[in-house]
C-alpha positions in Angstrom: 9.2 -12.5 -29.3 12.7 -13.7 -28.2 13.3 -10.5 -26.3 10.0 -11.1 -24.4 11.1 -14.6 -23.7 14.6 -13.5 -22.5 12.7 -10.9 -20.2 10.4 -13.7 -18.9 13.4 -15.9 -18.1 15.1 -13.0 -16.2 12.0 -12.2 -14.3 11.7 -15.7 -13.0 15.5 -15.8 -11.8 15.1 -12.2 -10.2 11.7 -13.2 -8.5 13.2 -16.3 -6.8 13.6 -14.4 -3.5 9.6 -13.9 -3.4 9.1 -17.5 -2.5 11.6 -17.3 0.4 9.7 -14.3 1.9 6.4 -16.0 1.6 7.8 -19.3 3.0 9.1 -17.2 6.1 5.6 -15.4 6.3 3.5 -18.4 6.1 5.3 -19.9 9.0 3.7 -17.0 11.1 0.6 -15.9 9.3 -2.4 -18.3 8.4 -4.1 -17.3 5.2 -4.2 -13.6 4.2 -2.6 -14.5 0.9 -4.1 -11.4 -0.8 -2.8 -9.0 1.9 0.7 -10.5 1.6 0.5 -10.2 -2.1 -0.5 -6.6 -1.7 2.4 -5.9 0.7 4.9 -7.3 -1.7 3.3 -5.2 -4.5 4.0 -1.9 -2.8 7.5 -3.0 -1.6 8.4 -3.7 -5.4 6.6 -0.5 -6.5 8.1 1.8 -3.9 4.6 2.8 -2.5 2.7 2.9 0.5 -0.4 0.9 1.6 -3.4 1.3 4.0 -4.8 -1.7 5.5 -8.5 -1.7 6.8 -10.0 -4.4 8.9 -11.7 -5.1 12.1 -9.6 -6.0 15.1 -7.9 -9.3 15.4 -7.4 -10.2 11.8 -3.5 -10.1 11.9 -3.0 -7.0 10.1 -0.3 -5.7 12.4 1.4 -9.2 12.6 1.4 -9.4 8.7 3.2 -6.2 8.5 5.7 -6.9 11.3 6.4 -10.3 9.8 7.1 -9.0 6.1 9.4 -6.3 7.7 11.3 -8.9 9.5 12.1 -10.6 6.2 13.9 -7.6 5.0 17.3 -6.5 6.5 16.1 -3.0 7.3 15.0 -0.6 10.0 11.5 -1.3 11.2 9.7 1.1 13.4 5.9 0.6 14.7 4.2 3.9 15.8 1.0 3.5 17.8 -1.3 6.5 16.7 -3.3 7.9 19.5 -5.4 11.2 19.8 -2.8 12.8 21.8 0.1 12.1 19.4 1.9 15.3 18.4 3.8 15.7 15.0 6.9 16.0 16.9 6.4 12.4 18.2 6.3 11.2 14.5 9.0 13.3 12.8 11.2 14.6 15.6 12.1 17.9 16.9 14.7 20.5 17.6 16.1 20.7 21.0 17.8 24.0 22.3 21.3 23.8 23.8 21.6 26.7 26.2 25.5 26.4 26.4 26.1 26.7 22.6 23.0 28.6 21.9 22.2 26.2 18.9 19.4 23.9 18.2 20.1 20.2 17.7 17.6 18.0 15.6 16.5 14.9 17.2 14.9 12.7 14.3 11.8 10.8 15.2 10.6 7.4 14.4 9.8 8.3 10.9 13.4 8.0 10.2 13.3 4.3 9.3 12.9 2.0 6.2 9.6 0.4 7.1 7.1 2.4 9.3 4.0 0.7 10.7 1.3 3.5 11.3 -0.7 1.5 13.5 -4.5 2.7 13.8 -3.5 5.7 11.8 -7.1 7.1 12.0 -6.8 7.5 15.6 -4.5 10.6 15.4 -5.7 14.1 14.6 -5.3 15.8 11.3 -2.0 17.7 12.2 -0.4 14.3 12.9 -1.6 12.8 9.8 -0.7 15.8 7.6 2.8 15.4 9.0 3.0 12.2 7.1 2.4 13.9 3.9 5.7 15.4 3.1 7.4 12.1 4.2 5.2 10.0 2.0 5.3 12.1 -1.1 8.8 13.8 -1.0 10.4 11.1 1.0 12.0 14.0 3.2 11.2 15.6 6.5 11.4 19.3 7.5 12.8 20.0 11.1 13.0 23.8 11.5 14.9 25.2 8.6 16.6 21.9 7.8 15.3 19.3 5.5 16.5 15.8 5.9 16.0 13.0 3.2 14.7 9.8 4.4 16.5 6.4 3.9 15.8 4.2 1.0 13.7 2.1 0.9 11.0 4.1 2.9 7.6 2.6 3.1 4.5 3.5 5.1 2.3 0.7 6.1 -0.8 1.8 7.8 -3.5 0.1 9.5 -7.1 1.5 10.5 -10.1 0.0 12.2 -13.5 0.7 10.2 -16.1 0.1 12.9 -15.0 2.4 15.7 -16.1 6.1 15.3 -15.2 7.5 18.9 -11.8 8.9 19.2 -11.1 8.3 15.4 -10.4 11.0 12.6 -11.1 10.3 8.9 -8.0 10.4 6.8 -8.2 13.5 4.5 -8.3 13.0 0.8 -5.0 14.2 0.0 -3.4 11.7 2.3 -5.6 8.9 1.1 -4.4 9.7 -2.4 -0.7 9.0 -1.3 -1.5 5.6 -0.5 -0.8 3.2 -3.5 -3.2 0.6 -2.3 -6.1 0.3 0.2 -6.7 -3.3 1.0 -9.7 -4.4 3.0 -8.9 -7.5 5.0 -11.6 -10.0 5.7 -12.2 -12.7 8.3 -10.4 -16.1 7.7 -12.1 -19.0 6.3 -13.4 -21.7 8.6 -10.4 -24.1 7.7 -7.9 -21.2 8.1 -9.3 -20.5 11.6 -9.0 -24.2 12.4 -5.3 -24.0 11.7 -5.1 -21.0 13.8 -6.6 -22.8 16.9 -4.0 -25.7 16.4 -1.2 -23.4 16.2 -2.3 -21.6 19.5 -2.0 -24.8 21.3 1.4 -25.7 19.9 4.7 -24.2 20.7 5.3 -20.6 18.9 7.2 -20.9 15.9 10.5 -19.1 15.5 10.6 -15.5 14.4 11.1 -15.0 10.6 14.5 -14.3 9.3 15.7 -11.7 6.9 16.0 -13.2 3.3 16.8 -9.9 1.4 18.4 -6.6 2.1 17.7 -3.0 0.8 20.2 -3.3 -2.1 18.2 -6.6 -3.4 15.0 -4.8 -3.0 16.2 -1.7 -5.0 17.5 -4.1 -7.8 14.0 -5.9 -7.9 12.4 -2.5 -8.4 14.6 -1.9 -11.4 13.6 -5.2 -12.9 9.9 -4.5 -12.2 10.3 -1.1 -14.0 11.7 -2.9 -17.1 8.7 -5.1 -17.5 7.0 -4.5 -20.9 3.7 -2.8 -21.3 2.0 -2.9 -24.7 0.3 0.2 -26.0 -3.1 -1.4 -26.0 -2.6 -2.0 -22.2 -1.8 1.6 -21.7 -4.9 2.6 -23.6 -6.9 0.2 -21.2 -5.6 1.6 -18.1 -6.4 5.2 -19.4 -9.9 4.1 -20.3 -10.5 2.8 -16.7 -9.1 6.1 -15.1 -11.2 8.2 -17.5 -14.4 6.2 -16.9 -14.1 7.2 -13.1 -13.9 11.0 -14.1 -16.4 11.1 -17.1 -18.6 8.1 -16.8 -21.0 9.5 -19.5 -18.4 10.2 -22.0 -17.1 6.8 -21.8 -20.4 4.8 -22.2 -21.2 4.4 -18.5 -23.9 7.3 -18.2 -25.7 5.4 -15.4 -22.8 6.0 -13.1 -22.5 9.7 -13.6 -24.8 10.6 -10.7 -23.0 8.1 -8.4 -19.3 9.6 -8.7 -18.5 13.1 -7.2 -14.8 13.0 -8.1 -12.9 10.5 -10.1 -9.3 9.3 -9.8 -6.4 11.4 -10.1 -3.3 11.1 -12.4 -1.5 9.6 -9.5 -4.0 6.7 -9.6 -3.0 6.1 -13.5 0.7 6.1 -12.4 0.0 3.7 -9.4 -2.2 1.5 -11.4 0.6 0.8 -14.0 3.1 0.3 -11.3 1.1 -2.0 -9.3 0.2 -3.9 -12.4 3.9 -4.4 -13.2 4.7 -5.7 -9.8 1.7 -8.1 -10.1 3.2 -9.6 -13.2 6.5 -9.9 -11.5 5.1 -12.0 -8.7 3.6 -14.3 -11.5 7.0 -14.5 -13.1 6.0 -12.6 -16.3 7.9 -10.2 -18.1 4.9 -8.3 -19.4 1.6 -6.9 -18.2 -1.8 -8.6 -19.2 -5.3 -7.0 -18.7 -5.8 -9.5 -15.9 -2.9 -7.8 -14.0 -4.8 -4.5 -14.3 -8.1 -6.1 -13.2 -6.5 -7.7 -10.1 -4.9 -4.5 -8.6 -7.5 -1.8 -9.8 -9.9 -2.4 -6.9 -7.1 -1.7 -4.4 -5.7 1.2 -6.3 -9.0 2.9 -7.0 -11.4 2.2 -4.0 -10.1 5.0 -1.8 -9.5 7.5 -4.6 -13.3 7.7 -5.8 -15.4 10.1 -4.0 -19.0 9.0 -4.2 -22.1 11.3 -4.3 -24.7 11.8 -1.8 -27.0 9.9 -4.2 -24.8 6.8 -4.0 -24.5 7.0 -0.4 -28.2 7.0 0.0 -28.5 3.9 -2.0 -25.6 2.3 -0.2 -23.4 2.0 -3.2 -19.7 2.0 -2.3 -16.7 3.0 -4.4 -15.6 -0.6 -4.4 -19.0 -1.6 -6.2 -18.6 1.4 -8.8 -15.0 0.2 -9.6 -16.2 -3.3 -10.2 -18.9 -1.9 -12.6 -16.3 0.0 -14.5 -14.0 -3.1 -14.8 -16.9 -5.2 -16.1 -17.9 -2.7 -18.7 -14.8 -1.1 -20.0 -13.5 -3.1 -23.0 -10.6 -5.4 -22.4 -7.8 -5.3 -25.2 
């Protein structure tokens, strides 16, 4: 018990910079606490995040603001239907005098990459991100170049426009640790937005941490204690998506075409650890799992035609699983 208390004390000390980041972000962003929380989780877990919401909800602003609080290279890439893979990862240029090819790296060679409206680019451009997101390296010609650490892809997409958009392939969706759906602000929050629009613009956020501090924080997150019962709880949730009938949820079997992959198991545990870190705790609780599970799983479940016919979404199925799986 004393070791857990010591770990709690360490977590509280190490997580002090989180409040500094939120203070800077809240000077620019009104509301969106959940989005900021999820952005911090992927930063601490070395993952990637997909943010979905209608235009005008400050998705891009939230990402830019968070990136500004970290002393790291930031690059925004506007995805368009005519974008080419070379516009993203770079290309090789032939030098006629020497007869050699020179590699010119693209904007992917940054620490934090904002892929704005990622679903506007065709599949060949989206697939160019796969190697970078999973292997954290890029291949140009016959040369492979490692990406800088930290490296995070923060992508946004618009769910309501269909013309000129391309659905993300399942393989790429699975690379995103979290998928967050952003909703409209409350009436009180929108009143604050109106008032801020009539006042002088706040100064831009300042960097409060650097790459070394972030890497150290990730090491602390990895050291957070996870009880064996919590691990079993995670496995029970994942296996309920793959075989609902064998896990006491036979009514969900016709609704799920494909369940969550082993990558989801890993990401669910990592996200839960980061969530407990943000709460100043040195151990994971079932509530940590429940809080992050919808964002980890909603884009990994492939619903059946029957579910689509009944307008049942993957998020609703995840909520049913969380409500039915026994909590330790």
